[in-house]
C-alpha positions as CSV (number, residue, x, y, z in Angstrom):
1,M,0.0,0.1,0.1
2,K,2.9,2.2,0.9
3,N,4.5,1.8,-2.5
4,A,1.1,2.7,-4.4
5,L,0.7,5.9,-2.3
6,R,4.4,6.8,-3.1
7,F,3.9,6.1,-6.9
8,L,0.7,8.1,-6.8
9,A,2.4,10.8,-5.3
10,I,5.2,10.7,-7.6
11,A,3.0,10.7,-10.7
12,S,1.1,13.6,-9.4
13,V,4.2,15.6,-9.1
14,V,5.4,14.6,-12.5
15,A,2.1,15.2,-14.1
16,A,1.9,18.8,-12.3
17,T,5.2,19.7,-13.6
18,A,4.4,18.6,-17.1
19,A,1.4,20.7,-17.1
20,A,3.1,23.7,-15.8
21,V,5.9,23.4,-18.4
22,A,3.2,22.9,-21.2
23,S,1.4,26.0,-20.1
24,A,4.7,28.3,-19.4
25,P,5.1,31.2,-22.1
26,A,8.1,30.9,-24.6
27,R,11.3,31.9,-23.2
28,A,12.2,35.5,-23.9
29,D,15.5,34.8,-25.0
30,A,14.0,32.2,-27.6
31,P,15.1,33.0,-31.3
32,R,12.7,34.7,-33.6
33,V,11.5,32.4,-36.4
34,I,11.2,33.9,-40.1
35,P,10.1,32.1,-43.1
36,V,11.8,32.7,-46.3
37,A,10.6,31.2,-49.4
38,A,12.9,30.6,-52.5
39,R,11.6,30.3,-55.9
40,R,13.1,31.2,-59.4
41,F,14.5,33.9,-59.2
42,E,13.8,35.4,-55.7
43,F,13.9,35.3,-52.1
44,E,10.9,36.4,-50.3
45,P,10.9,38.5,-48.3
46,K,13.5,40.4,-50.1
47,E,14.7,42.1,-47.1
48,I,14.7,41.5,-43.6
49,H,15.4,43.8,-40.4
50,V,16.9,42.4,-37.2
51,K,18.3,44.1,-34.4
52,K,22.2,43.7,-33.5
53,G,22.9,40.6,-31.5
54,E,19.4,39.6,-31.9
55,S,19.1,35.5,-31.9
56,V,17.0,34.8,-35.3
57,V,16.3,31.7,-37.3
58,L,15.3,31.6,-40.9
59,E,13.1,28.7,-41.9
60,V,13.9,28.6,-45.9
61,T,11.9,26.5,-48.2
62,S,12.7,25.9,-51.8
63,Q,9.5,26.1,-53.6
64,D,10.5,24.8,-57.0
65,V,14.2,23.6,-57.8
66,T,17.2,23.4,-55.8
67,H,18.6,26.8,-54.7
68,G,21.6,27.7,-52.6
69,F,21.4,30.2,-49.5
70,F,24.6,31.9,-48.9
71,S,26.2,34.8,-47.1
72,R,29.9,34.8,-46.3
73,K,29.6,37.5,-44.1
74,L,27.0,35.9,-41.8
75,G,28.7,32.5,-42.0
76,F,26.2,30.4,-43.7
77,D,26.1,28.2,-47.1
78,E,22.9,25.9,-47.3
79,D,21.3,23.8,-50.0
80,L,17.8,24.2,-50.5
81,A,16.0,21.0,-51.9
82,P,12.7,21.7,-53.3
83,G,10.0,21.1,-50.8
84,K,12.3,20.9,-47.5
85,T,12.8,23.5,-45.0
86,V,16.3,24.4,-43.9
87,R,16.5,26.1,-40.4
88,V,19.3,28.9,-40.4
89,P,20.3,30.5,-37.3
90,I,21.9,33.7,-37.5
91,R,23.0,36.4,-34.9
92,A,25.0,39.6,-36.4
93,D,26.9,41.5,-33.6
94,E,27.9,44.3,-36.3
95,A,25.1,46.6,-37.5
96,G,24.9,46.7,-41.4
97,P,23.5,45.2,-44.7
98,Y,24.3,41.7,-45.3
99,L,23.9,40.2,-48.8
100,V,22.4,36.8,-49.3
101,L,22.7,34.8,-52.7
102,C,21.7,31.9,-54.6
103,D,25.0,30.2,-55.1
104,H,23.4,27.2,-57.1
105,Y,22.5,27.9,-60.7
106,C,18.6,27.8,-61.0
107,G,18.2,29.3,-64.4
108,S,18.4,32.5,-66.8
109,G,17.5,34.8,-63.7
110,H,19.9,33.4,-61.2
111,G,22.1,36.3,-61.2
112,G,19.5,38.5,-59.6
113,M,18.2,36.1,-56.9
114,K,19.5,37.6,-53.7
115,M,18.2,39.3,-50.3
116,T,19.4,41.5,-47.8
117,I,19.4,41.1,-44.1
118,V,19.5,44.4,-42.5
119,V,21.1,44.6,-39.1
120,E,20.1,47.6,-37.1
């Protein structure tokens, strides 16, 4: 009987803790998530604004063919397969504009496929 009561007490504590965690608001330091669509021959949105030092995750999805998602200054180089979403964490500690390019040839308009991340 003691073991059954002990089990019920532990199960109640675990259930209460799980309920509290599930209903807790998102952490203040959780990164902001920004969806980005890649399609011939553009990224949407074309420009993203973030704060200096802000943690951001770009969720990038190719909607048609394989694209690249590259920024030397922000330190990422991702392959984007059609229909797949790639999570790209960024955090810039220096203000200014950062260029993002498609670095996989995707057709005749490939050279103009770029976006800007503006760090303020």
